C-alpha positions in Angstrom: 64.9 67.2 334.6 63.4 68.8 331.1 62.1 72.4 331.3 60.3 74.4 328.9 58.4 77.3 328.4 54.5 78.1 327.8 53.9 81.1 325.9 50.1 81.6 325.2 49.5 84.0 322.2 45.6 84.3 322.9 46.6 85.6 326.1 49.7 87.8 325.6 48.2 91.6 325.2 51.9 93.2 323.7 52.6 94.8 326.7 56.4 94.5 326.3 56.8 93.9 329.4 58.6 90.9 328.9 60.9 92.5 326.7 62.0 95.1 329.3 62.5 92.6 332.1 64.8 90.0 329.7 66.5 92.9 328.9 67.1 94.5 332.4 67.8 91.0 334.2 70.0 90.1 331.6 72.2 93.3 331.2 71.4 93.5 327.4 73.0 96.3 325.8 70.9 98.9 323.9 70.8 97.0 320.3 70.3 93.9 322.1 67.0 92.0 322.5 66.1 88.0 323.3 62.4 89.1 322.4 60.4 90.8 319.9 57.1 92.1 320.3 55.0 93.1 317.0 51.1 92.9 315.7 50.1 91.4 312.6 47.2 91.6 310.4 46.8 88.8 307.7 44.3 88.1 305.3 42.0 90.3 303.5 38.5 91.8 304.5 36.4 90.7 305.8 38.5 87.4 306.2 41.2 89.4 308.3 43.2 87.7 311.2 44.8 90.2 313.6 47.1 89.7 316.5 50.4 90.0 318.7 53.6 88.1 317.3 55.9 87.7 320.3 59.4 86.1 318.8 62.4 84.7 320.8 64.3 81.9 321.1 62.2 78.4 320.8 64.8 76.0 322.5 64.8 73.2 319.8 65.6 69.7 320.6 67.0 69.1 317.3 68.5 72.5 317.6 70.2 73.4 314.0 72.5 76.0 316.0 73.7 73.7 318.6 75.0 71.1 315.7 76.5 73.5 313.8 78.2 75.2 316.4 82.2 73.9 316.2 83.3 75.2 319.6 80.4 74.1 322.2 79.5 77.9 322.4 75.9 76.5 322.3 74.6 73.5 324.1 71.8 71.4 325.1 71.0 71.6 328.8 67.3 70.7 330.3 66.0 70.5 327.3 66.9 73.8 326.6 69.7 75.7 324.3 71.8 77.4 326.3 74.6 80.0 325.3 78.5 80.7 326.4 79.2 83.6 325.1 83.1 83.1 326.0 83.5 80.0 323.5 81.7 82.0 320.7 84.3 82.5 317.8 82.2 84.5 315.6 82.2 82.0 312.9 78.2 82.9 312.4 77.1 79.4 311.4 74.0 79.2 313.9 72.7 82.5 312.6 72.7 81.0 309.1 71.4 77.5 310.3 68.5 78.6 312.9 65.0 78.2 310.7 63.7 80.7 313.4 66.2 83.3 312.6 67.0 83.8 316.8 70.9 84.0 317.1 72.1 87.7 316.2 75.7 88.9 316.3 76.6 91.5 318.6 80.3 92.7 318.7 81.4 90.1 316.9 79.7 87.2 319.2 76.6 85.4 318.7 73.9 86.0 321.2 70.2 84.4 322.0 68.7 83.6 325.2 69.7 81.1 327.2 66.7 80.3 329.3 67.9 82.4 332.4 70.3 79.7 333.4 71.7 81.6 336.2 68.4 82.7 337.5 66.1 79.1 337.1 69.0 76.9 338.2 69.0 79.1 341.5 65.5 78.2 342.1 64.0 81.4 340.3 61.8 82.1 337.3 63.3 83.8 334.2 62.7 87.1 334.0 60.2 87.5 331.2 58.0 85.1 333.1 58.3 86.8 336.4 57.0 90.2 334.6 54.2 88.8 332.6 50.8 90.5 333.8 48.4 88.5 331.5 50.1 85.1 332.5 50.6 84.5 328.8 54.5 83.0 330.1 54.6 80.3 332.3 57.9 78.0 332.9 58.6 74.4 334.3 58.7 70.8 333.7 57.8 70.4 330.2 55.0 67.4 330.7 53.4 70.3 333.0 53.6 72.9 330.4 52.7 70.9 328.0 49.4 69.7 329.9 48.5 73.4 330.6 48.8 74.3 327.0 46.6 71.9 325.7 44.3 72.7 328.4 44.4 76.3 327.3 44.2 75.5 323.6 40.8 73.2 324.5 39.2 76.4 326.6 40.2 79.1 323.5 38.6 77.0 321.0 35.4 78.1 322.0 36.5 81.5 320.8 39.2 81.0 318.2 38.0 77.8 316.3 41.8 76.9 315.0 43.5 77.3 318.4 46.4 74.7 318.9 49.6 74.0 320.8 52.6 74.4 318.7 55.9 72.8 319.4 55.3 69.3 320.1 57.1 68.0 317.2 58.9 70.5 315.6 62.5 70.5 315.4 62.1 67.2 317.6 60.0 68.9 320.1 60.2 72.6 321.2 61.4 74.1 324.9 58.9 76.7 324.0 55.1 75.2 324.1 53.1 77.8 322.1 49.3 78.4 322.4 48.5 79.8 319.0 44.7 81.1 318.2 44.9 80.0 314.3 47.1 77.6 311.9 50.9 78.6 312.1 51.2 79.8 309.0 48.7 82.0 309.5 50.7 83.8 312.7 53.4 83.9 310.5 55.2 80.5 312.3 56.8 78.3 309.9 54.7 74.8 310.4 57.3 72.5 309.5 60.5 74.3 309.9 63.2 73.5 307.5 66.6 73.0 308.5 68.9 75.1 306.2 70.7 73.1 303.7 73.9 74.7 305.0 73.3 73.0 308.4 72.9 69.6 306.4 76.3 70.5 304.5 78.1 71.4 308.0 77.3 68.2 309.4 77.7 66.1 306.8 81.1 67.7 305.4 82.2 70.7 306.9 81.9 70.1 310.8 84.2 67.3 310.6 87.0 69.3 309.1 86.8 71.9 310.9 86.7 70.4 314.5 89.8 68.7 313.0 91.5 71.8 311.5 90.7 73.6 315.0 92.5 70.4 316.6 95.2 70.3 313.9 95.8 74.4 314.5 96.0 74.0 318.2 98.7 71.1 318.0 100.5 73.0 315.7 101.1 75.6 317.7 102.2 73.4 320.6 104.7 71.9 318.3 105.6 75.1 316.8 106.2 76.7 320.2 108.5 73.7 321.1 110.7 74.1 318.4 110.9 77.5 318.8 111.7 77.4 322.0 114.3 74.2 321.5 116.3 76.4 318.8 116.3 79.4 321.3 118.1 77.7 323.7 120.2 75.7 321.3 120.9 78.9 319.4 121.9 80.7 322.4 124.0 77.9 323.5 126.0 77.7 320.1 126.2 81.8 320.0 127.8 81.3 323.8 129.9 78.6 322.8 131.5 80.5 319.7 131.6 83.8 321.9 133.9 82.2 324.6 136.0 80.3 321.5 136.8 83.8 320.4 137.7 85.2 323.7 140.2 81.8 324.6 141.9 82.7 321.1 142.2 86.2 321.8 143.9 85.3 325.1 146.9 82.7 323.7 147.5 85.3 321.0 147.8 88.0 323.9 150.4 86.0 325.4 152.1 85.0 322.7 152.9 88.5 322.0 154.1 88.9 325.5 156.7 86.3 325.1 158.0 87.5 321.9 158.6 91.2 323.4 
């Protein structure tokens, strides 16, 4: 069942309640945030557009971060991009690949929103959704979220003629459906997010080599361990045999000396 978030930027009041709830619920460190709230003013007087920026993971279907991850630390599930930090090796490929500049490195590993996986799988709502006081955030089945997003955009066009839904086609369709009052470019959101060249190069060339190298490294380590063990056992046996031969020779020499005397 494909899930999705609704983020209605025509309703967001910039209170940062979602930021606090996310940080507390996910027990994030002081320097770690999955959500960044700000404001913007774009254009020139008298054609000035002001609003709230609510930057977070967009949970791409064709997720560049997932595609370049060599260890499976980033993966897709229920229509969202998940994160298993324990599997991260700190290569930073996801940081370079994401067209939305979402994954960040913290203490040597990548970190990002994983859609509150444990909470939602237990039947709850993501922390940010639970706390939003203006109904700017929702979470549920993607088709229901998309329908609600279009309903809201239609209503908001009376006030914002350019109101629209962002996320239906970008990077294969997003797990974050965003109601925006203006065109994406005006909102500072890429209308057609471009996947960085590093991602295409990684998929075509580096990833197969990288995965093969990891496999060879693991296999090589295993073979080296077996060889070392055999050498240890074999060497120990030879060393023991040599000591035994020396002892036998010394005993024979002592017996001969006694006979002569």
